[in-house]
C-alpha positions in Angstrom: 26.1 118.3 -35.6 26.5 121.2 -37.9 23.3 122.7 -36.6 24.1 122.4 -32.9 27.5 124.1 -33.0 26.4 127.4 -34.4 23.5 127.5 -31.9 25.9 127.0 -29.0 28.2 129.7 -30.4 25.3 132.1 -30.8 24.2 131.4 -27.3 27.7 132.0 -26.0 27.9 135.3 -27.9 24.6 136.4 -26.6 25.6 135.6 -23.0 28.8 137.6 -23.5 27.0 140.5 -25.0 24.5 140.6 -22.1 27.2 140.3 -19.5 29.4 143.1 -20.9 27.0 146.0 -20.0 26.7 144.9 -16.4 30.5 144.9 -15.9 30.9 148.4 -17.4 28.0 150.4 -16.0 27.8 153.9 -17.6 26.9 155.7 -14.3 29.7 154.1 -12.4 32.3 154.8 -14.9 31.4 158.5 -15.3 31.2 159.1 -11.6 34.6 157.6 -11.0 36.1 159.6 -13.8 34.5 162.9 -12.5 35.8 162.3 -8.9 39.3 161.8 -10.2 39.2 164.9 -12.3 37.8 166.9 -9.4 40.5 165.8 -7.1 43.1 166.9 -9.6 41.6 170.3 -10.2 43.3 173.4 -8.6 40.0 174.4 -6.9 39.9 171.3 -4.8 40.8 173.3 -1.6 38.1 175.9 -2.2 36.8 177.4 1.0 40.1 177.1 2.9 41.4 180.5 4.1 43.7 179.9 7.0 46.7 179.5 4.7 46.1 183.1 3.5 46.6 184.6 7.0 50.1 185.7 8.0 51.9 183.4 10.3 51.6 184.6 13.9 54.3 184.1 16.5 53.8 181.5 19.1 51.8 182.7 22.1 54.0 183.4 25.1 52.9 182.5 28.6 51.1 185.2 30.5 53.4 186.9 32.9 51.9 187.7 36.3 51.6 191.3 37.4 54.9 192.5 38.9 55.7 195.6 40.8 56.8 198.3 38.4 59.6 200.7 39.1 58.3 203.9 40.7 59.1 207.2 38.9 60.8 209.6 41.3 59.7 213.2 41.6 61.8 216.0 40.2 61.9 219.8 40.6 59.4 220.3 37.7 57.3 217.1 37.8 55.6 214.8 40.3 56.4 211.1 40.5 53.8 208.3 40.2 50.4 209.5 41.3 47.2 207.5 41.8 43.9 209.3 40.9 41.4 207.1 42.7 37.6 207.3 42.0 35.1 205.6 44.2 31.4 205.4 44.5 28.3 203.2 44.9 27.1 203.5 41.3 29.5 201.5 39.1 28.3 203.2 35.8 29.0 206.7 37.1 32.4 205.6 38.5 33.4 204.0 35.3 32.4 206.9 33.1 34.2 209.4 35.4 37.4 207.4 35.3 37.2 207.2 31.5 36.7 211.0 31.4 39.9 211.5 33.5 41.8 209.1 31.2 40.6 211.0 28.1 41.5 214.3 29.6 45.0 213.1 30.3 45.4 212.0 26.7 44.3 215.5 25.5 46.7 217.3 27.9 49.6 214.9 27.0 49.7 213.6 30.5 51.3 210.1 30.5 49.0 207.4 31.9 51.1 204.6 33.3 48.2 202.3 34.0 44.4 202.2 34.6 42.8 199.4 36.6 40.0 198.6 39.0 40.3 197.7 42.7 38.2 194.9 44.2 34.7 195.9 45.1 34.0 196.4 48.8 30.7 195.4 50.4 29.4 197.2 53.5 26.4 195.8 55.4 24.0 198.3 57.0 22.6 196.8 60.3 19.5 198.0 62.1 18.5 197.3 65.6 15.0 196.4 66.6 13.0 198.8 68.7 12.3 196.2 71.3 15.3 194.0 71.9 19.0 193.9 71.1 18.8 191.9 67.9 20.1 193.4 64.7 19.3 192.5 61.1 20.8 193.5 57.8 18.9 196.3 56.2 21.0 196.9 53.0 24.3 196.0 51.4 26.3 198.8 49.9 28.9 198.0 47.3 31.8 200.5 46.8 33.4 200.4 43.3 36.9 201.9 42.8 38.9 202.8 39.8 42.5 204.1 39.6 44.1 206.1 36.9 47.9 206.1 37.5 49.8 209.1 36.2 53.5 209.3 35.6 55.7 212.4 35.6 52.8 215.0 35.9 54.1 218.4 35.2 53.9 220.7 38.2 52.7 223.7 36.2 50.0 221.6 34.6 48.8 220.0 37.8 46.6 222.9 39.1 44.8 223.1 35.7 44.3 219.4 35.7 42.9 219.3 39.2 40.6 222.2 38.6 39.0 220.6 35.6 38.4 217.2 37.2 37.0 218.7 40.4 34.6 220.9 38.5 33.3 217.9 36.5 33.1 215.6 39.5 29.7 214.0 39.6 27.6 213.7 42.8 28.1 210.6 44.9 31.7 210.1 43.7 34.7 210.5 45.9 38.1 211.6 44.4 41.5 211.4 45.9 45.0 211.9 44.5 48.1 210.5 46.3 51.5 209.1 45.6 51.7 205.5 44.6 53.2 203.0 47.1 53.7 199.3 47.4 50.8 199.1 49.7 48.6 200.5 46.9 49.9 197.8 44.6 48.9 195.0 47.1 45.3 196.4 47.3 44.7 195.3 43.7 44.5 191.7 44.8 41.7 190.1 46.8 42.6 188.6 50.2 42.2 184.8 50.4 42.5 183.9 54.1 41.4 180.3 53.5 44.2 179.7 50.9 46.7 181.5 53.1 45.7 179.2 56.1 46.2 176.1 54.0 49.6 177.2 52.8 50.6 178.0 56.4 49.6 174.4 57.4 51.7 172.9 54.6 54.9 174.7 55.7 54.4 173.9 59.4 
């Protein structure tokens, strides 16, 4: 009996010693400790930068284009004038309108607005030599840009017109006229289908 008891005790001790390392695995314990330390470190949010940007005001809803008040002419200055540039080559028309805009900035002429009008398409029809049938030979697209001036000085107007006429490229038409409400409506494309549907609703 005395021999069996210590053997059982030693077997129990061995089983406990073998069981203890499996419960506390060294890799698991270090990994868990490192994760906890990393979460508590001040560099845990590294890579985040949006909190460094200044707070921006809430975006307002876009307001549709409204008719602006027209500037009335005086004894020494014109009112609201539209300098319209049109042509078939969009690149030339765009560069010439930019040239006019830059010239106004140099001469301290106030530019109220600069915008593009809808492109117009013109079909060129040809008639056959024998017969009355016609067919489309080409489609010409007319591009238009408008530089709107406000309170142009009357003494500066001849100099301004002389400069832009001397630098007018070939194939580009130039016109200067007073701004009206009809010119404002030309900025929007006509939608006859939508207008017809709206008319049917209100009938």
